[in-house]
N, C-alpha and C positions, 0 to 999 in steps of 0.2 A: 766890469761888474763881477764881484766874487760870487761863486755859487754857494748856495746854502747847503748845510749838512744833509737836508732831505733830498736835495737835487743830486748831490754826489752819491749818496747811498741809493737813491731811487734809480739813477742810471745803472748802477751796478746790479740791481735786482734782476734785470732782464737776463743776465748771464746765468742765473740759476736755472731758468727754463732752457736756455741754449745748451748748457752743459749736460743736462739730462740726455738730450739726443746725441751729443758728441760721444758720450760714454756708450750709449746704446749702439751706435753705428760702429764704434771701435772695439767694444768689448763683447757684445752679445750676438751681433748678426752672424759673424763667421762661425762662432761656436754653435749657434742655433741651427744653422744649415748643416753642419757636420755632425752634431751630437743628437739632434732630434728629428731631422729630416733625412738623414742618411746620405747627404751629398758628400762625395769624396773631397778631402781637404784641399787638393789643388784646384778643383773646380769651384769650390766655395770661395777660395781666395781670389780666383779670377773674376767671379761674379761681383764680389765686394769691391775689388779694385776697379772694375769697369764702371760701376755706378759712381764711385767716388771721383773717377776721372771726369765723368759727365758733370759732376758737381763743380769741378774746377772750371770747366768751360763756361758755365753760367755765371760765374762770379763777376768778371769784368762787365758783362752786359747789365746785370742788376746794379752794379756800382754806378755805371754811366747813367742808367735810367733814373736812379734815385737822385743823382746830381741835377738832373733836368726836371724833376718833378716840382710842380707848383700846386700847393693846396693851402687851405686855411690852417692846417695842422703842421705845416712845414714840409720839408723835402723827404724826411725819413719815416715819419710816423705811419703814413698809409701802408707802406710796404710791410712794416713790422706788424701792424694790426692784422692784416690779412694772412701774412706768412705764418703767424703763430697758430692759426686754426688749421691751415694746410699741414703744417709740420706735425701737430699733435694727432690729427685724425689719421694721417697716412702712416705714422709710427705704429698705431694700433694695427693697421692693415698688414704691416710687415709680418707680424706674428700670427695673424688670423688666417692661416693657411688651411683650406678645407682638407679633411681627411680623404685618403684614397688617391691623391695625385701621384703621378710618376715622379721620378727624380727631375726630369725636365720641367714638368708642371710645377713642382715645388720651386725650382729656380726662377721660372718665369713670374710666378706670383710674387715671390719675395723681391725679385728684381724690379718689377713694375712699381710696387708700393715704396720700395727704397728710393727709386728715382723721384717719385712725387714728394716724398718726405724731404729729400735733400733740396728740392726746389723751394719748398717752404722754409727750410733751414736757411738757404741763401737769402731769401727775401727778408729774413730777420737779421742774420749775422752781418751782412755787408753794410746795410744802412746803420746798424747799431755800432759797428766799428767806426764808421765815419763820424758819428756824433761826438766822440771824444775830442776830435780835432775841431769841431764846429762850435761847441758850447763853451770852450775855454781855451786860452792860449798860454795859461800859466802852467809851467812844468811841474811845480809842486802840487797844484790842484790835480793835474793829470795823474801823478803818482798816487795821491790819495784816492782818486776815483778808481784807479786800477786796483788798489788794495781792496776797496769795497767790492769791486767787480769780482775779484778772485776769491774773496771771502764767500760771496754768494755762489760763485761757480763751484766752490768746494762743497757747498750744500747740495748743489745740483749733481756733482760727481757722486756724493754719498747716496743720493736718491737713485741715480742711474746704476751705480756699481754695487750698492749694498741693498737698498730697499727693493729694487726691481728683482734681483736674483732671489731675495728672501721670499717675496710674494710668489715669484714664478715657481719656486721649488724645483722639483726634478721632472717637470712635465711640460709638453708643448702648450697645452691649454693654460697652464699657469702663466706662461709668458704673455698670452693675450690678456688675462686678468690683470697682470701687473701693468701692462701698457695702458689699459683703460683706467687704472687707478691713478696713474701719474699724469695722464694727458691734461686734465683740468689744471694741474699745478703749472704745467708749461705755459698754457694760455694765460693764466692769472699773473704769473711773474712778469711776462712781457707786457701785458696790458697795464698792470699797475706801474711798471717802469715808465711807460708812455705818459701816464697820468701825472706821476711825480715830477717829470721833467717838462711838462707842458709849457711852463713859463720861463724855461732856461733860454739863454741867448741863442739865436739862430741866424744863419745867413738867409735872408728873406728871398733873395733873387736866385732863381735857378741858373745853372751853368748854361751857356749858349754855345759852347765849343763843340766841335764834332768829336765822335768817339776816338778817332785817330789822333786829333790834335791834343785831346786831354791825356791820352796815354803816352803820347810823345813827351809831354811835360813830366809825367811820372817817371818814365825811363831815363829822363835827363838828370834825375836826382840820384846820382851814383851811390851815395851812402845809403839811401833808402833801399835801392835794389839789392845791394850787398847784404844789408841786414835781413831783408825778406828771404833771400836764399839761405842764409845761415840759420834763420829761425826754422826754415824747412828741414835743415840737417838735424837740428835739435829735436824737432818734432818726430822725425823718423825714428830716433832712438826711443822716445817715449811711446810712440804708437806701436812699435814692435812689442814692447813690454806689455802694453794694454791688451793687444790682440792675443798675447800668449797667456795672460793671467788666468782666464777660466780653465785652461789646460793645466797650468801650474797648480791651481787649487785642487785638481783631481789627481795629479801624478807626482808633484814635487813637495807639497805641504800636506803631510799625512798625520793627523792628530792621533796621539797615543792615549788620549783621555786622562793624562796624569799631570798636566800643567795648569797654571792658574786660570788661563783663558779657555781651557778645554770645554767647559760648560757653554761658554759663549759661542765657540766654534760649532758645537753640536746644535745649539739653538738657532744660530744665524746662518750657518754654513761657513766653510772656510773662506770662500770667495767674499761673502758679505763682510766677514770680520776683517779681512785684509784691506778691503776698500775703506771700511770705517776707520781703521787705524791710519791709513794713508791720508784720509780727509782730515782727521784730527791734526796730524802734523802740518798739513797745508794751511789750515785755519790758523794754527798757532804761529806760523811763520810770517803771515802777511805784514803785520806791523813791523816785524824785525827787518824784512827786506826793504820796506819804506825807509827805515832808519839807516840801514847799511847803504842804500842808494844815495841818501842825503850826505853821508859821511865820505863815501869812497867814490861817488859818481856812479851812474847807472851801469856803465859798461864794466867797470871793475867789479861792481857787486854781482853782475851776471856771471862774469868769469869765475868769481869765487864760488857762487852757487853751483855752477856746472862741475867745477873741480871736486866739490864735496859730494856731488851726485855720483861721480865716477868712483870715488873711494867707497861709497855706500854699496854700489853695485858689485864691486870686487869682493867686499865683505860678504854680501849676500851669496855670491857664487860659492864661497867657502863653506857656507852653512846649509846649502840645499844639496840634495833632498833632506828634509827634516821632519821629525815627528813632534817637534816642540813648537806648537803654534804660538805660544806666548812669546818666545824669543823672536820668531819671525814677525809677529805682529809689532813688536817693539822696533824692529828694523824697518817695517813699513811706516811707522810714525816718523822715523828719521828720513825715510825716502820722501814722504810727503813734505817735510820741512825743506829738503833740498830742492824738490820739485817746485816749491813756491817761487823760487827765483826764476825758473823757466816760465812759470805761469804769469808772473806779474811784470817783471822788468822789461821784456821786449815790447809789451803792450804800452808801457809808459814811454819807451824810447821812440817808437815810430811816429807818433803825432808831432814830436819836436822836429822831426825831419820834414814832415809836411809843411811846417811853418816856413822852411827855407824857400820852397817853391812858391808859396803864397806871397811871401815878402818880395821875391824877385819878379814875379809875373802878375800878381794881383788876382790870380785865378783861385777860386775856392772850390776845389774838386776833391773833397774828402772821400766821396764815394769811389772815385777812380783809384785813389790810394788804397782805400779799404779793400777794393776788389783785387788788387795786386797783392796786398799784404797777406791775405789769406791763401794766395796761390801756393806758396811754399809749404804752408801748414797742410793744406788739403792734398797737395801732391804727395807729401810724406804719408799722410793718413791713408791715401789711396794705395800707395805702394806697400805699406807695412803688411796688410793681410796676405798679399800675393807673395811677398818675400818670405814671410813665416810659413805660409802654406807650401811653397816650393821646397823650403829647407826640410820641413817635417816629412813631406811626401818622399823626398830623396832618401830619407832614412826609414821609410816603411810605416809611417803613421797610418793607423786604421780608423776608418769612419764607423759610426754606429748609430742606432736609433734608441739606444738604451741609456745614454748618459755617460757610461764608462765602459771601456773594454781593455783587456790586457795589451800593453804596448811592449815592443822589444826594448832592450836596454839601450840600443843605439838610438832609437827614436826619442826615448826619455832624455838621453844625454844631449841630443840635438836641441830639444826644448830647453834644457838647463842652460846651455851656452847662449842660446838665442835670447833668453830672458835677462842675462847678466853681462857677460863679457862682450858680446856683440854691441849692445847699446852703449856700454862704457867706451868702446873704441870710437863709435860714432860721435859721442859727446866730446871726445878728445879732438876730433877733427873740427868740431864746431868752435871749440876754444881757440885752436890755432887760427881759424878763419877770422874770429873776432879780433884777435890781437894783430894778425899780419895783413888782413885784407880790409876789415871794416874800419879799424881805428884810423888808418891813414886817410880814409875818405871823409871822415867827419869834419864838418866845417862849423864856423861861428861859435866855437867853444862848447858845442853840445857834447854832453858826456854819455 
């Protein structure tokens, strides 16, 4: 049975709420610790990484439990319904740090609420990722659903990366206000998605296999495991850029007040403007990447998108530091368009690989696949703040509680390279892996 337009779009809507928190944890937590709570950059990176590694450990368990859940609403909905509330409320808690805490106290408070928020995030994200393999087996429908998902995710990225910084302004209290403003949107997006897909096809019977048996089947799918690892490599590049962007907005993109978008940069902040430009490019690209995937195959389309991303990052390296916010915003639009391939195509590829295991074994363990699928992404997201923090600390990056402090030329150069050439090199490794490692493992003509 084909899915309706409302079901495809409705499924995608949940990622708007999910993406808000993804951006918050990757873009804002590290910078909040270092810039407003005075936590040294290496310690802030270590804390962020430690919490995100905990998040990785919880993924397989939630995936397994959601496969085994039996309820009148299906296997996935109860987890997502409750997880949305936990996620939203604890995200507020991350920034609501009482005044007067020591550095250790600040770290413990943020770390505790960060852990709770990531548990809520996992309760939503893992069952949600499993749904795409459960409600349809049509590859074209999956590409269309993923396009809707990434379109809504782009809106979530805009909220997390532009609206929250705009509301937050240059104060720690502003971050609390911003989190409280967007928390209802997170819950609403996820709950409305569950309502829109309530009549979509489901596997009615829960899995009865043990956690070990289920994950043995997942690991037996060599193409899936390779794609998961390579998606993690891609994510590491993107996550380093994301973690460094708040610092780049302070030290690498300096508005001279004389270009077309200078007024927007002044009104919105440079960070919000760059994220808005990035999201515009991402939204514009979604239909394009569906079309390219249909013409070239998903794998070739992904390789093309990553190659264009590398070219863009090299071009951005040549332009930074810059006082022309208009030119840099234009490049961020192009970055969003190339990033659209990374956002969309792997998520349309991996459900096709789940079908191989289902056809060969008869087991419907989408939750187990979803739990492993996010492993590479979350590991990369966990490592990125630590990697960036250690690099910047090695070159003398200074912490502050005032938002901005003078940095040495060496520290700014380290940030410059970390935001451009280093991610470009990582994406080149991902391309090589897709061509030399993943492609030979693909079976049954899946592209």
